[in-house]
N, CA, C and O atoms as CSV, one atom per row, in Angstrom:
chain,resi,resn,atom,element,x,y,z
A,1,MET,N,N,0.837,-1.177,0.000
A,1,MET,CA,C,0.000,0.000,0.000
A,1,MET,C,C,0.884,1.243,0.000
A,1,MET,O,O,1.801,1.349,0.814
A,2,PRO,N,N,0.617,2.182,-0.904
A,2,PRO,CA,C,1.412,3.413,-0.930
A,2,PRO,C,C,1.193,4.247,0.335
A,2,PRO,O,O,0.171,4.126,1.010
A,3,GLN,N,N,2.166,5.083,0.634
A,3,GLN,CA,C,2.014,6.018,1.738
A,3,GLN,C,C,0.979,7.068,1.344
A,3,GLN,O,O,0.987,7.546,0.209
A,4,LEU,N,N,0.094,7.428,2.261
A,4,LEU,CA,C,-0.913,8.450,2.024
A,4,LEU,C,C,-0.698,9.607,2.979
A,4,LEU,O,O,-0.258,9.417,4.113
A,5,LYS,N,N,-1.006,10.791,2.522
A,5,LYS,CA,C,-1.002,11.965,3.385
A,5,LYS,C,C,-2.406,12.090,3.975
A,5,LYS,O,O,-3.401,12.017,3.253
A,6,ILE,N,N,-2.476,12.279,5.289
A,6,ILE,CA,C,-3.743,12.391,5.992
A,6,ILE,C,C,-3.864,13.812,6.544
A,6,ILE,O,O,-2.953,14.305,7.208
A,7,ILE,N,N,-4.986,14.460,6.265
A,7,ILE,CA,C,-5.289,15.761,6.835
A,7,ILE,C,C,-6.138,15.521,8.076
A,7,ILE,O,O,-7.123,14.785,8.020
A,8,VAL,N,N,-5.764,16.137,9.197
A,8,VAL,CA,C,-6.554,16.043,10.421
A,8,VAL,C,C,-6.924,17.469,10.819
A,8,VAL,O,O,-6.057,18.321,11.015
A,9,GLU,N,N,-8.222,17.709,10.934
A,9,GLU,CA,C,-8.722,19.037,11.287
A,9,GLU,C,C,-9.335,18.995,12.678
A,9,GLU,O,O,-10.036,18.046,13.029
A,10,LYS,N,N,-9.065,20.041,13.475
A,10,LYS,CA,C,-9.677,20.151,14.796
A,10,LYS,C,C,-10.860,21.107,14.691
A,10,LYS,O,O,-10.718,22.242,14.235
A,11,HIS,N,N,-12.023,20.635,15.118
A,11,HIS,CA,C,-13.255,21.421,15.106
A,11,HIS,C,C,-13.768,21.529,16.545
A,11,HIS,O,O,-13.335,20.772,17.414
A,12,PRO,N,N,-14.678,22.455,16.798
A,12,PRO,CA,C,-15.227,22.546,18.162
A,12,PRO,C,C,-15.857,21.244,18.649
A,12,PRO,O,O,-15.841,20.958,19.846
A,13,GLU,N,N,-16.416,20.447,17.723
A,13,GLU,CA,C,-17.082,19.202,18.090
A,13,GLU,C,C,-16.145,18.006,18.154
A,13,GLU,O,O,-16.557,16.941,18.614
A,14,GLY,N,N,-14.901,18.141,17.711
A,14,GLY,CA,C,-13.964,17.021,17.687
A,14,GLY,C,C,-13.035,17.118,16.497
A,14,GLY,O,O,-12.789,18.210,15.985
A,15,TYR,N,N,-12.517,15.986,16.053
A,15,TYR,CA,C,-11.536,15.930,14.981
A,15,TYR,C,C,-12.107,15.201,13.766
A,15,TYR,O,O,-12.897,14.265,13.892
A,16,VAL,N,N,-11.683,15.659,12.586
A,16,VAL,CA,C,-12.048,15.031,11.318
A,16,VAL,C,C,-10.754,14.750,10.567
A,16,VAL,O,O,-9.860,15.596,10.530
A,17,ALA,N,N,-10.649,13.572,9.971
A,17,ALA,CA,C,-9.441,13.190,9.230
A,17,ALA,C,C,-9.839,12.629,7.873
A,17,ALA,O,O,-10.835,11.916,7.749
A,18,TYR,N,N,-9.047,12.960,6.856
A,18,TYR,CA,C,-9.297,12.416,5.514
A,18,TYR,C,C,-7.987,12.332,4.746
A,18,TYR,O,O,-7.089,13.151,4.941
A,19,PRO,N,N,-7.882,11.332,3.869
A,19,PRO,CA,C,-6.653,11.142,3.098
A,19,PRO,C,C,-6.669,11.952,1.806
A,19,PRO,O,O,-7.728,12.285,1.276
A,20,LEU,N,N,-5.492,12.254,1.322
A,20,LEU,CA,C,-5.322,12.849,0.001
A,20,LEU,C,C,-4.897,11.743,-0.960
A,20,LEU,O,O,-4.192,10.812,-0.569
A,21,GLY,N,N,-5.319,11.844,-2.202
A,21,GLY,CA,C,-4.847,10.908,-3.204
A,21,GLY,C,C,-5.684,9.663,-3.401
A,21,GLY,O,O,-5.241,8.723,-4.061
A,22,LEU,N,N,-6.900,9.634,-2.836
A,22,LEU,CA,C,-7.790,8.500,-3.044
A,22,LEU,C,C,-8.999,8.941,-3.852
A,22,LEU,O,O,-9.473,10.067,-3.709
A,23,LYS,N,N,-9.491,8.057,-4.694
A,23,LYS,CA,C,-10.742,8.297,-5.405
A,23,LYS,C,C,-11.886,7.964,-4.439
A,23,LYS,O,O,-11.815,6.976,-3.707
A,24,GLY,N,N,-12.914,8.772,-4.439
A,24,GLY,CA,C,-14.036,8.556,-3.536
A,24,GLY,C,C,-13.854,9.339,-2.257
A,24,GLY,O,O,-12.870,10.058,-2.082
A,25,VAL,N,N,-14.814,9.190,-1.368
A,25,VAL,CA,C,-14.799,9.936,-0.111
A,25,VAL,C,C,-14.502,8.983,1.035
A,25,VAL,O,O,-15.196,7.984,1.224
A,26,VAL,N,N,-13.472,9.301,1.792
A,26,VAL,CA,C,-13.089,8.520,2.959
A,26,VAL,C,C,-12.843,9.506,4.094
A,26,VAL,O,O,-11.981,10.378,3.980
A,27,VAL,N,N,-13.590,9.378,5.183
A,27,VAL,CA,C,-13.478,10.313,6.298
A,27,VAL,C,C,-13.483,9.537,7.601
A,27,VAL,O,O,-14.182,8.534,7.747
A,28,GLY,N,N,-12.688,10.022,8.546
A,28,GLY,CA,C,-12.708,9.485,9.897
A,28,GLY,C,C,-12.990,10.611,10.868
A,28,GLY,O,O,-12.741,11.777,10.562
A,29,GLU,N,N,-13.510,10.271,12.039
A,29,GLU,CA,C,-13.779,11.303,13.037
A,29,GLU,C,C,-13.577,10.738,14.427
A,29,GLU,O,O,-13.571,9.524,14.628
A,30,GLY,N,N,-13.412,11.638,15.385
A,30,GLY,CA,C,-13.246,11.210,16.757
A,30,GLY,C,C,-13.174,12.390,17.698
A,30,GLY,O,O,-13.072,13.539,17.268
A,31,ASP,N,N,-13.228,12.101,18.977
A,31,ASP,CA,C,-13.127,13.152,19.987
A,31,ASP,C,C,-11.692,13.629,20.163
A,31,ASP,O,O,-11.461,14.730,20.662
A,32,THR,N,N,-10.716,12.799,19.751
A,32,THR,CA,C,-9.302,13.162,19.855
A,32,THR,C,C,-8.632,12.968,18.499
A,32,THR,O,O,-9.179,12.327,17.601
A,33,TYR,N,N,-7.442,13.534,18.373
A,33,TYR,CA,C,-6.632,13.357,17.163
A,33,TYR,C,C,-6.418,11.872,16.897
A,33,TYR,O,O,-6.583,11.399,15.773
A,34,GLU,N,N,-6.052,11.151,17.941
A,34,GLU,CA,C,-5.745,9.730,17.804
A,34,GLU,C,C,-6.959,8.927,17.358
A,34,GLU,O,O,-6.832,8.020,16.536
A,35,GLU,N,N,-8.143,9.253,17.895
A,35,GLU,CA,C,-9.358,8.543,17.493
A,35,GLU,C,C,-9.697,8.811,16.029
A,35,GLU,O,O,-10.057,7.889,15.296
A,36,ALA,N,N,-9.583,10.060,15.602
A,36,ALA,CA,C,-9.873,10.398,14.207
A,36,ALA,C,C,-8.879,9.720,13.278
A,36,ALA,O,O,-9.264,9.225,12.219
A,37,PHE,N,N,-7.611,9.690,13.657
A,37,PHE,CA,C,-6.580,9.066,12.841
A,37,PHE,C,C,-6.828,7.564,12.720
A,37,PHE,O,O,-6.730,7.005,11.627
A,38,ALA,N,N,-7.145,6.913,13.828
A,38,ALA,CA,C,-7.429,5.473,13.797
A,38,ALA,C,C,-8.687,5.190,12.975
A,38,ALA,O,O,-8.743,4.199,12.247
A,39,ASP,N,N,-9.695,6.056,13.089
A,39,ASP,CA,C,-10.934,5.866,12.349
A,39,ASP,C,C,-10.717,5.999,10.852
A,39,ASP,O,O,-11.281,5.227,10.076
A,40,VAL,N,N,-9.904,6.971,10.428
A,40,VAL,CA,C,-9.668,7.136,8.997
A,40,VAL,C,C,-8.816,5.991,8.458
A,40,VAL,O,O,-9.013,5.569,7.318
A,41,LYS,N,N,-7.882,5.483,9.246
A,41,LYS,CA,C,-7.109,4.313,8.803
A,41,LYS,C,C,-8.030,3.124,8.576
A,41,LYS,O,O,-7.889,2.409,7.585
A,42,SER,N,N,-8.963,2.912,9.479
A,42,SER,CA,C,-9.928,1.826,9.331
A,42,SER,C,C,-10.804,2.043,8.097
A,42,SER,O,O,-11.093,1.097,7.364
A,43,ALA,N,N,-11.225,3.287,7.870
A,43,ALA,CA,C,-12.056,3.604,6.704
A,43,ALA,C,C,-11.290,3.387,5.398
A,43,ALA,O,O,-11.865,2.925,4.413
A,44,ILE,N,N,-10.006,3.714,5.386
A,44,ILE,CA,C,-9.179,3.501,4.192
A,44,ILE,C,C,-9.074,2.007,3.897
A,44,ILE,O,O,-9.205,1.591,2.746
A,45,LYS,N,N,-8.838,1.202,4.929
A,45,LYS,CA,C,-8.750,-0.248,4.741
A,45,LYS,C,C,-10.054,-0.804,4.181
A,45,LYS,O,O,-10.034,-1.629,3.268
A,46,PHE,N,N,-11.188,-0.359,4.723
A,46,PHE,CA,C,-12.486,-0.812,4.237
A,46,PHE,C,C,-12.696,-0.384,2.786
A,46,PHE,O,O,-13.177,-1.170,1.970
A,47,HIS,N,N,-12.338,0.855,2.465
A,47,HIS,CA,C,-12.473,1.393,1.104
A,47,HIS,C,C,-11.641,0.554,0.128
A,47,HIS,O,O,-12.088,0.245,-0.976
A,48,MET,N,N,-10.436,0.193,0.546
A,48,MET,CA,C,-9.548,-0.601,-0.295
A,48,MET,C,C,-10.089,-2.017,-0.482
A,48,MET,O,O,-10.049,-2.547,-1.592
A,49,GLU,N,N,-10.593,-2.637,0.585
A,49,GLU,CA,C,-11.171,-3.982,0.481
A,49,GLU,C,C,-12.408,-3.983,-0.416
A,49,GLU,O,O,-12.663,-4.954,-1.128
A,50,THR,N,N,-13.170,-2.895,-0.379
A,50,THR,CA,C,-14.408,-2.801,-1.150
A,50,THR,C,C,-14.156,-2.526,-2.626
A,50,THR,O,O,-14.779,-3.147,-3.487
A,51,PHE,N,N,-13.235,-1.590,-2.930
A,51,PHE,CA,C,-13.050,-1.133,-4.302
A,51,PHE,C,C,-11.740,-1.569,-4.939
A,51,PHE,O,O,-11.530,-1.315,-6.125
A,52,GLY,N,N,-10.859,-2.213,-4.198
A,52,GLY,CA,C,-9.604,-2.694,-4.758
A,52,GLY,C,C,-8.545,-1.610,-4.870
A,52,GLY,O,O,-8.707,-0.503,-4.355
A,53,LYS,N,N,-7.476,-1.944,-5.543
A,53,LYS,CA,C,-6.326,-1.048,-5.628
A,53,LYS,C,C,-6.519,0.106,-6.598
A,53,LYS,O,O,-5.660,0.983,-6.689
A,54,ASP,N,N,-7.636,0.121,-7.326
A,54,ASP,CA,C,-7.904,1.226,-8.254
A,54,ASP,C,C,-8.386,2.479,-7.546
A,54,ASP,O,O,-8.783,3.436,-8.210
A,55,ILE,N,N,-8.365,2.505,-6.218
A,55,ILE,CA,C,-8.823,3.669,-5.471
A,55,ILE,C,C,-7.800,4.794,-5.442
A,55,ILE,O,O,-8.128,5.926,-5.084
A,56,TYR,N,N,-6.567,4.491,-5.814
A,56,TYR,CA,C,-5.513,5.504,-5.751
A,56,TYR,C,C,-5.553,6.412,-6.967
A,56,TYR,O,O,-5.758,5.955,-8.092
A,57,GLU,N,N,-5.353,7.715,-6.730
A,57,GLU,CA,C,-5.230,8.658,-7.835
A,57,GLU,C,C,-3.987,8.272,-8.637
A,57,GLU,O,O,-3.062,7.659,-8.103
A,58,THR,N,N,-3.971,8.631,-9.912
A,58,THR,CA,C,-2.882,8.197,-10.781
A,58,THR,C,C,-1.588,8.948,-10.527
A,58,THR,O,O,-0.509,8.395,-10.742
A,59,GLU,N,N,-1.664,10.191,-10.076
A,59,GLU,CA,C,-0.437,10.961,-9.830
A,59,GLU,C,C,-0.155,11.043,-8.339
A,59,GLU,O,O,-1.053,11.287,-7.533
A,60,GLU,N,N,1.097,10.836,-7.989
A,60,GLU,CA,C,1.525,10.916,-6.599
A,60,GLU,C,C,1.524,12.365,-6.134
A,60,GLU,O,O,1.917,13.259,-6.884
A,61,ILE,N,N,1.089,12.601,-4.908
A,61,ILE,CA,C,1.154,13.936,-4.320
A,61,ILE,C,C,2.547,14.082,-3.707
A,61,ILE,O,O,2.913,13.348,-2.789
A,62,MET,N,N,3.309,15.031,-4.222
A,62,MET,CA,C,4.682,15.207,-3.768
A,62,MET,C,C,4.758,15.931,-2.419
A,62,MET,O,O,5.499,15.521,-1.525
A,63,GLU,N,N,3.980,17.014,-2.285
A,63,GLU,CA,C,3.969,17.794,-1.061
A,63,GLU,C,C,2.556,18.302,-0.822
A,63,GLU,O,O,1.756,18.410,-1.752
A,64,THR,N,N,2.260,18.607,0.419
A,64,THR,CA,C,0.969,19.191,0.769
A,64,THR,C,C,1.227,20.465,1.533
A,64,THR,O,O,2.057,20.495,2.441
A,65,PHE,N,N,0.515,21.527,1.166
A,65,PHE,CA,C,0.667,22.809,1.810
A,65,PHE,C,C,-0.692,23.261,2.350
A,65,PHE,O,O,-1.735,22.918,1.794
A,66,VAL,N,N,-0.667,24.017,3.419
A,66,VAL,CA,C,-1.871,24.654,3.929
A,66,VAL,C,C,-1.648,26.147,3.814
A,66,VAL,O,O,-0.664,26.676,4.331
A,67,ALA,N,N,-2.558,26.826,3.139
A,67,ALA,CA,C,-2.434,28.267,2.950
A,67,ALA,C,C,-3.711,28.936,3.422
A,67,ALA,O,O,-4.759,28.298,3.515
A,68,GLU,N,N,-3.622,30.200,3.712
A,68,GLU,CA,C,-4.773,30.947,4.172
A,68,GLU,C,C,-4.886,32.217,3.353
A,68,GLU,O,O,-3.877,32.852,3.046
A,69,VAL,N,N,-6.103,32.592,2.997
A,69,VAL,CA,C,-6.317,33.801,2.199
A,69,VAL,C,C,-7.606,34.460,2.674
A,69,VAL,O,O,-8.573,33.772,3.001
A,70,ALA,N,N,-7.623,35.773,2.713
A,70,ALA,CA,C,-8.843,36.517,3.036
A,70,ALA,C,C,-9.460,36.987,1.726
A,70,ALA,O,O,-8.769,37.548,0.876
A,71,VAL,N,N,-10.774,36.755,1.560
A,71,VAL,CA,C,-11.458,37.196,0.350
A,71,VAL,C,C,-12.657,38.048,0.699
A,71,VAL,O,O,-13.364,38.515,-0.195
């Protein structure tokens, strides 16, 4: 399995985590960072078992940046 970059966001209600580079929607959540991370790992495994290895985007993500802009 290729390495995936996981985004983990902290919200007032808890944490949300999702991978970059997968086709389809895969999300994990939890009350803590660790719970959200474990949940998204489990969701990725289920997604892979369900849809096979074709779930990966064709181009590798080299780097991920977070930027902020006011509009």
